[in-house]
KOLFIDREN-212378 format. One record per residue (C-alpha): x, y, z; residue number from 1; chain; residue in three letters. Coordinates in Angstrom, 2 decimals. Each point is the difference from the previous one (the first is absolute). Layout:
BEGIN
[[X Y Z] NUM "A" "ALA"]
...
***
This chain:
BEGIN
[[108.41 108.86 77.36] 1 "A" "MET"]
[[-1.03 2.36 2.61] 2 "A" "ARG"]
[[-3.09 -0.72 2.04] 3 "A" "LEU"]
[[-1.31 2.68 2.30] 4 "A" "GLU"]
[[-2.07 -1.25 2.86] 5 "A" "LEU"]
[[-1.37 2.68 2.34] 6 "A" "GLY"]
[[3.13 2.16 0.96] 7 "A" "SER"]
[[2.46 -2.92 -0.61] 8 "A" "ASP"]
[[1.61 -1.24 -3.40] 9 "A" "GLU"]
[[1.04 -3.40 -0.95] 10 "A" "PHE"]
[[1.80 -1.16 -2.97] 11 "A" "PHE"]
[[-0.54 -3.31 -1.96] 12 "A" "CYS"]
[[3.35 -1.39 -1.43] 13 "A" "ASP"]
[[-1.76 -0.98 -3.25] 14 "A" "LEU"]
[[-3.62 0.33 -1.14] 15 "A" "LEU"]
[[-1.43 -1.53 -3.26] 16 "A" "PHE"]
[[-3.38 -0.34 -1.53] 17 "A" "PHE"]
[[-0.71 -3.49 -1.61] 18 "A" "HIS"]
[[-2.32 0.80 -2.85] 19 "A" "LEU"]
[[-1.34 -3.65 -0.56] 20 "A" "THR"]
[[-0.67 -0.54 3.71] 21 "A" "LEU"]
[[-1.29 3.58 0.47] 22 "A" "ARG"]
[[1.91 0.45 3.28] 23 "A" "ARG"]
[[3.05 1.81 1.52] 24 "A" "TYR"]
[[2.93 -1.90 1.09] 25 "A" "VAL"]
[[2.03 1.57 3.06] 26 "A" "VAL"]
[[3.51 -1.26 0.28] 27 "A" "ILE"]
[[2.16 0.52 3.17] 28 "A" "LYS"]
[[3.73 -0.65 -0.38] 29 "A" "LEU"]
[[1.93 -0.83 3.11] 30 "A" "LYS"]
[[3.80 -0.57 -0.20] 31 "A" "ALA"]
[[-0.23 -1.63 3.48] 32 "A" "VAL"]
[[-1.45 -3.06 1.63] 33 "A" "ALA"]
[[-3.80 -0.25 0.29] 34 "A" "PHE"]
[[-1.46 1.89 2.92] 35 "A" "ASP"]
[[-3.73 -0.29 0.95] 36 "A" "PRO"]
[[-0.37 3.65 0.04] 37 "A" "ALA"]
[[0.56 0.01 -3.79] 38 "A" "PHE"]
[[-3.42 -1.56 -0.32] 39 "A" "LEU"]
[[-1.62 2.89 1.64] 40 "A" "GLY"]
[[1.74 2.40 -2.14] 41 "A" "GLN"]
[[-0.95 -1.97 -3.13] 42 "A" "LEU"]
[[-3.68 -0.28 1.17] 43 "A" "GLY"]
[[-0.13 3.79 0.60] 44 "A" "THR"]
[[1.20 0.74 -3.42] 45 "A" "HIS"]
[[-2.31 -2.47 -1.54] 46 "A" "MET"]
[[-3.21 1.57 1.78] 47 "A" "ALA"]
[[1.18 3.43 -0.85] 48 "A" "ALA"]
[[0.40 -0.77 -3.60] 49 "A" "VAL"]
[[-3.46 -1.66 0.15] 50 "A" "ASP"]
[[-1.65 3.17 1.40] 51 "A" "ASP"]
[[2.08 2.70 -1.84] 52 "A" "LEU"]
[[0.58 -1.52 -3.50] 53 "A" "LEU"]
[[-2.46 -2.60 -1.02] 54 "A" "THR"]
[[-3.12 0.53 -2.02] 55 "A" "HIS"]
[[-3.35 -1.88 0.21] 56 "A" "GLY"]
[[0.92 -2.65 -2.34] 57 "A" "ASP"]
[[3.46 -0.76 1.47] 58 "A" "ASP"]
[[0.79 -3.11 2.08] 59 "A" "LYS"]
[[1.65 0.16 3.47] 60 "A" "PRO"]
[[3.69 0.81 0.08] 61 "A" "THR"]
[[2.59 -2.87 -0.08] 62 "A" "ILE"]
[[3.07 0.40 2.40] 63 "A" "GLY"]
[[3.35 -1.50 -0.46] 64 "A" "LEU"]
[[2.77 0.04 2.59] 65 "A" "LEU"]
[[3.50 -0.92 -0.97] 66 "A" "LEU"]
[[2.51 -0.54 2.57] 67 "A" "CYS"]
[[3.56 -1.05 -0.04] 68 "A" "ARG"]
[[-0.41 -2.95 2.42] 69 "A" "THR"]
[[-2.64 -1.36 2.37] 70 "A" "LYS"]
[[-0.27 -2.05 3.29] 71 "A" "ASN"]
[[-2.65 -2.74 -0.75] 72 "A" "ASN"]
[[-1.17 0.03 3.61] 73 "A" "VAL"]
[[-0.49 3.76 0.02] 74 "A" "VAL"]
[[-1.69 0.03 -3.30] 75 "A" "THR"]
[[-2.37 -2.75 1.02] 76 "A" "GLY"]
[[-1.11 1.79 3.07] 77 "A" "TYR"]
[[-0.22 3.42 -1.89] 78 "A" "ALA"]
[[-2.32 -1.52 -2.64] 79 "A" "LEU"]
[[-2.03 -2.54 2.27] 80 "A" "ARG"]
[[-3.03 2.36 0.33] 81 "A" "GLY"]
[[-0.07 1.32 -3.64] 82 "A" "ASP"]
[[-2.62 -1.66 -1.96] 83 "A" "GLN"]
[[1.19 1.30 -3.27] 84 "A" "THR"]
[[1.87 -2.59 -2.10] 85 "A" "PRO"]
[[3.54 0.75 0.00] 86 "A" "VAL"]
[[2.66 -1.80 -2.27] 87 "A" "PRO"]
[[3.15 -0.11 1.81] 88 "A" "ARG"]
[[3.36 -0.67 -1.59] 89 "A" "GLU"]
[[3.59 0.29 1.01] 90 "A" "THR"]
[[2.70 0.29 -2.71] 91 "A" "ARG"]
[[3.74 -0.40 0.67] 92 "A" "HIS"]
[[0.95 0.83 -3.43] 93 "A" "GLU"]
[[-0.54 2.94 -2.17] 94 "A" "HIS"]
[[-3.61 -0.28 -1.54] 95 "A" "PRO"]
[[1.29 0.31 -3.60] 96 "A" "MET"]
[[2.09 -3.00 0.34] 97 "A" "CYS"]
[[-2.90 -2.58 0.99] 98 "A" "VAL"]
[[-2.86 -0.96 -2.22] 99 "A" "THR"]
[[-3.42 -0.13 1.61] 100 "A" "GLN"]
[[-1.03 -3.31 -1.09] 101 "A" "ARG"]
[[3.01 -2.28 0.37] 102 "A" "THR"]
[[2.14 1.80 2.44] 103 "A" "GLY"]
[[2.95 -0.73 -2.26] 104 "A" "ARG"]
[[2.50 2.69 -0.93] 105 "A" "ARG"]
[[-0.55 1.41 -3.42] 106 "A" "ARG"]
[[3.45 -0.97 -1.20] 107 "A" "ASN"]
[[-0.93 -3.72 0.33] 108 "A" "GLY"]
[[1.77 -0.97 3.24] 109 "A" "ARG"]
***
């Protein structure tokens, strides 16, 4: 999704609208380790979507940043001042192989 901000343009990797929650979901995909600068990119995209695309009855945009890996110390410092609830999770297996509730593989092992 192309977002034009002034004379600059930015691109969301994925943009969805959740009908039940009445809010947009911006997803940034990074095939590298977490970098604090990614939070600034995500925040910019979320603010732009709120200003350019939402209507009066829509709720604020949700942002989701998916990185290949993260350093817990760097991530902790990067998120320290943020007051937004942020669920953080690191998966070392493909997401389709792990169930959300039990953490067991779907094939029973």
